[in-house]
N, C-alpha and C positions, 0 to 999 in steps of 0.2 A: 127782740132785745139783743143789742150788739154784744160783742165780746168784751169782757172787762179790760180796762186799760191799765196803764203802768201804775197809776196811783192805787188802784184796787188790788193789784198784785202785791205792792209794797205794804199796804195797810188794808187788808181784807176785812170785811165785816164778820166773817165766820172763819174758823180754823177747824181742821179735822181733829178729832179726839186724839190726844197723846202727842201732838206735834210740839208742845211746849214743855215736855218733861225734861228735867235737868239731865238725866242719864243719856238722853239722845244726843245732846250737844256739849254738855259740860260748860256751856257759854264760851267756848273757845273762839268761835267766830265773833262774838260780841267783844271779847277781850282784845282780839286783833283789831277790830274797828275802833275801839276806844283808844288803843295805842296809836293808831293812825291819826285820830283826831288830836291827841296830845302832841304828836310829832308835827302836825300841820301848824298848830297854834304856836308852839315853842320855836319851830323853824322860821315862821314869819317874823317873830320877835328878833331872832338872831340875824335875820337878813338885814336889819337896819344897821348893824354894826360889824358884820363879817365882811372881810375882803379876801377873795380868792387869789391864788397865785403866791408870789413871794411874800406877801404880807399876811398870809393866812395864820401862821403860828402867832405872830405878834398881835394880830387883831383878836384872836381867841384869848390871849393872855390879858389884853386890855378889857375884854368882856368880863373875865373872871375877877380882875382886880379893881376896875374903875366903874363898871356899870352896876347900879344897884340891883341886887338879885340876879346878876349875870351868871354867876356860878350855879345858882339854883336852876336857872332856865337851861343852861347847858347840860346839867346833870339830868334834868327831866327829859330833855331831848335824847340823851344817850340811853337812859334806862328804858324809855318808851320804845326806842328802837330794838333793844334786846328783848323786851317783852313781846314785841310784834314778831320777831323771828321765832321765838320759842312757841308762842301761842299758835302761829300759823303752821309750824311744823307739827305740833300736837293735834291741831285740827285736821291735818292731812292724815295722820295716823288714825284718828278717830273715824274718819270717813272710810278708810281701808278696812278697819276693824269691823265697822257696822255694815260694810258692803254697800254704802250709799252712793257708789260710783257707777252702779249698774244701770242699764237702760230703764227709764228714759232720761237718765241724768248724766250721760256722758259729756254733754257740752259744759255743764257746770263743773264737772271734774276737771276738764281741760282748763277751764277758767281758773279754777283753784290752783292747779299746777303752775299756770302762768303767774298768778299772784304770789305764790311761794318763791318762784325764781326772781320776780321783781323785788320782793322783800329782801332777799339775800343780796342782790345787786345794789339796792338802796343802802343797805347796811355797810356794804363794802365801800361804795362811793363816799358815804358819809365819813368813813374812817380816813379815806384819802384826803378829804377836805380839812382834816385836822392839821395838816402840814407837818413839818418836821421829818427827821430821818426815818422814823418808823413808817410813815405814810409813803415816803419815797421808795423804801424797800418793797412795800406792799404793791405799789404801782408797777415796779419793775417785774415782780412776779406775775401780776395780772397781764402786763404787756407780753411777756414771754409765752404765757398760756394762750392768749388770744391769737398771737402770731402763728401758732401751730395749726390753726383752723384755715380752711380755704378762704382767701381774701382777708386773712388775718391782719396783714399790715395796714390795709385800708381801714378796717374796723377799729384797730388799735389807735390809729391816728385820730379818727372821729371821736372816740370815747375819751381817750386819755390826753390827747393833745401832746405836749412835750414836757412831761414831768422830769424833774431832776432826781438824782439819787438822794438828795437832801430834802426834797419837798414833793409830795405827790399831789398837791392841790394845784389845779389848773382851771382856767375858765371853762374848758370843755367839760370837765368832771362836774363843775359847779352847775352848769346849765342842765346837764343830764340829771343830776341829783334833785335839783330844786324844781325844775319845770317839767321836763319830759317824763322821766320815770315816775315821779310823784303824781303827775297828771294822769298817766296811763293807769297807775294803781288805783287812784280814786275812781276813775270811770269803770274799771273792771269790778271794783267792789260793789258799786251800785248795780251793775249788770248781774253780778253774782247773787245779790239779795233778791233781785227780781226773778231770777231763774228758780231760786229756792221756793218762793211763793208759787210761781207758775207750775212747778213740778210737784206741788202738793205738800210742801213742808219738809221737815228734816228727819222724818222717821226712817229707820232702816227698812230696806225692801225685804 
């Protein structure tokens, strides 16, 4: 009989005793994934009306005022983003507290750290896409920090493009936020779930 495949790891027929107890997870991973789904759905809806660049702020104002339920969709997207940041952070704390990062789970711990970093960068890039003076200031701070790293000028140009002090929204940030970072985060979450099942569940070692 061959090794169980991907589907069997995600949806196994049997689970070890105790792997689904609430105190082992507090459903923090589930909350994070739920937030990601809400972000994806609301983000796709906003894509139809949002314009990156100089028109970013005015397009968001139009969404709020002219689009039916536009303000609700924007609020849902914003608060789902904050929920994901908080739940992923607490999820990391829970993993450290329960020592669930030890062998043989190092790979999934590294994956979780990458997901946390991606979540923070996604939240930051989403703030830049709001446009306006605040996002311009945030972009300036981010550019300054990135430029202190080796090759920082190159990476700053690739990620930020050419934001102004009055507007942090650029096409570069838009592409990174909507397609690249979100796509990588989605793939890593699926891989993360698979490794949890493959490594025997979520019980502390």
